[in-house]
SENU-332469 format. One record per residue (C-alpha): x negated, z negated, y; residue in three letters. Coordinates in Angstrom, 2 decimals. Example, Ala and Ser with C-alpha at 12.3 -4.5 7.8 and 13.67 -1.06 7.14 Angstrom:
2
<px -12.30 | pz -7.80 | py -4.50 | r ala>
<px -13.67 | pz -7.14 | py -1.06 | r ser>
END
This chain:
87
<px -101.77 | pz -102.88 | py 103.25 | r unk>
<px -102.01 | pz -102.23 | py 106.94 | r unk>
<px -99.32 | pz -100.53 | py 108.95 | r unk>
<px -99.95 | pz -98.69 | py 112.18 | r unk>
<px -96.91 | pz -98.10 | py 114.37 | r unk>
<px -96.56 | pz -95.20 | py 116.77 | r unk>
<px -93.50 | pz -95.03 | py 119.04 | r unk>
<px -92.90 | pz -91.47 | py 120.23 | r unk>
<px -89.19 | pz -91.89 | py 120.82 | r unk>
<px -89.44 | pz -91.48 | py 124.60 | r unk>
<px -91.90 | pz -88.58 | py 124.67 | r unk>
<px -91.07 | pz -84.97 | py 125.54 | r unk>
<px -91.53 | pz -82.23 | py 122.93 | r unk>
<px -94.56 | pz -81.31 | py 121.67 | r unk>
<px -96.17 | pz -84.61 | py 122.61 | r unk>
<px -94.77 | pz -86.54 | py 119.61 | r unk>
<px -96.21 | pz -83.97 | py 117.21 | r unk>
<px -99.57 | pz -83.98 | py 119.00 | r unk>
<px -99.80 | pz -87.78 | py 118.99 | r unk>
<px -98.88 | pz -88.06 | py 115.32 | r unk>
<px -101.43 | pz -85.44 | py 114.29 | r unk>
<px -104.11 | pz -87.11 | py 116.42 | r unk>
<px -103.72 | pz -90.52 | py 114.77 | r unk>
<px -103.49 | pz -89.37 | py 111.13 | r unk>
<px -107.24 | pz -88.70 | py 110.65 | r unk>
<px -107.88 | pz -92.29 | py 111.76 | r unk>
<px -105.92 | pz -93.77 | py 108.84 | r unk>
<px -108.17 | pz -95.65 | py 106.47 | r unk>
<px -107.56 | pz -96.30 | py 102.78 | r unk>
<px -104.77 | pz -98.83 | py 102.52 | r unk>
<px -103.16 | pz -97.86 | py 105.83 | r unk>
<px -99.97 | pz -95.99 | py 106.57 | r unk>
<px -98.33 | pz -94.85 | py 109.76 | r unk>
<px -94.84 | pz -95.83 | py 110.86 | r unk>
<px -93.51 | pz -93.38 | py 113.45 | r unk>
<px -90.54 | pz -94.33 | py 115.60 | r unk>
<px -88.82 | pz -91.14 | py 116.73 | r unk>
<px -85.56 | pz -90.13 | py 118.40 | r unk>
<px -85.02 | pz -87.22 | py 115.98 | r unk>
<px -86.26 | pz -85.90 | py 112.68 | r unk>
<px -89.46 | pz -83.87 | py 113.28 | r unk>
<px -88.90 | pz -80.92 | py 110.96 | r unk>
<px -91.93 | pz -79.02 | py 112.29 | r unk>
<px -94.17 | pz -81.93 | py 111.28 | r unk>
<px -93.37 | pz -81.88 | py 107.57 | r unk>
<px -95.09 | pz -78.59 | py 106.59 | r unk>
<px -98.18 | pz -79.67 | py 108.53 | r unk>
<px -98.25 | pz -83.00 | py 106.70 | r unk>
<px -97.94 | pz -81.20 | py 103.39 | r unk>
<px -100.80 | pz -78.83 | py 104.25 | r unk>
<px -103.03 | pz -81.73 | py 105.30 | r unk>
<px -102.32 | pz -83.71 | py 102.11 | r unk>
<px -100.07 | pz -86.40 | py 103.55 | r unk>
<px -96.84 | pz -87.68 | py 102.07 | r unk>
<px -93.94 | pz -89.12 | py 104.03 | r unk>
<px -90.66 | pz -90.92 | py 103.84 | r unk>
<px -88.01 | pz -90.49 | py 106.54 | r unk>
<px -85.07 | pz -92.82 | py 107.01 | r unk>
<px -82.62 | pz -93.98 | py 109.66 | r unk>
<px -84.41 | pz -96.49 | py 111.81 | r unk>
<px -83.85 | pz -100.02 | py 112.98 | r unk>
<px -86.05 | pz -99.75 | py 116.09 | r unk>
<px -85.44 | pz -96.04 | py 116.80 | r unk>
<px -82.96 | pz -93.48 | py 115.44 | r unk>
<px -85.52 | pz -92.18 | py 112.92 | r unk>
<px -88.49 | pz -93.85 | py 111.23 | r unk>
<px -91.09 | pz -91.80 | py 109.39 | r unk>
<px -93.69 | pz -93.40 | py 107.11 | r unk>
<px -96.80 | pz -91.29 | py 106.51 | r unk>
<px -99.71 | pz -91.91 | py 104.13 | r unk>
<px -102.41 | pz -89.95 | py 102.32 | r unk>
<px -101.10 | pz -88.46 | py 99.08 | r unk>
<px -104.16 | pz -89.75 | py 97.23 | r unk>
<px -103.74 | pz -93.38 | py 98.34 | r unk>
<px -101.63 | pz -94.72 | py 95.47 | r unk>
<px -101.78 | pz -98.38 | py 96.50 | r unk>
<px -100.56 | pz -97.55 | py 99.99 | r unk>
<px -97.75 | pz -95.41 | py 98.65 | r unk>
<px -96.35 | pz -98.24 | py 96.57 | r unk>
<px -96.78 | pz -100.87 | py 99.30 | r unk>
<px -95.39 | pz -98.71 | py 102.09 | r unk>
<px -92.32 | pz -97.70 | py 100.18 | r unk>
<px -91.65 | pz -101.18 | py 98.87 | r unk>
<px -92.11 | pz -102.89 | py 102.24 | r unk>
<px -90.24 | pz -100.39 | py 104.36 | r unk>
<px -87.27 | pz -99.24 | py 102.33 | r unk>
<px -86.11 | pz -102.63 | py 101.15 | r unk>
END
């Protein structure tokens, strides 16, 4: 599985949302996106749901919040992303 990392922790609002939404269509099968953020992006979640993405949010090691995003239909990525990142 391939992980893409996007650090938006120093960006001003709305730019983190825009950058995340811009990179998601580029995800290939087997890839997931790790987002490093300074806060939990509550406005992002309904958009992800509408666009058929799943996510996991947790306190971060590299930034206050880390969000892992993958396509809902990519079962292999789901298992690998969750296993690798929450352990």
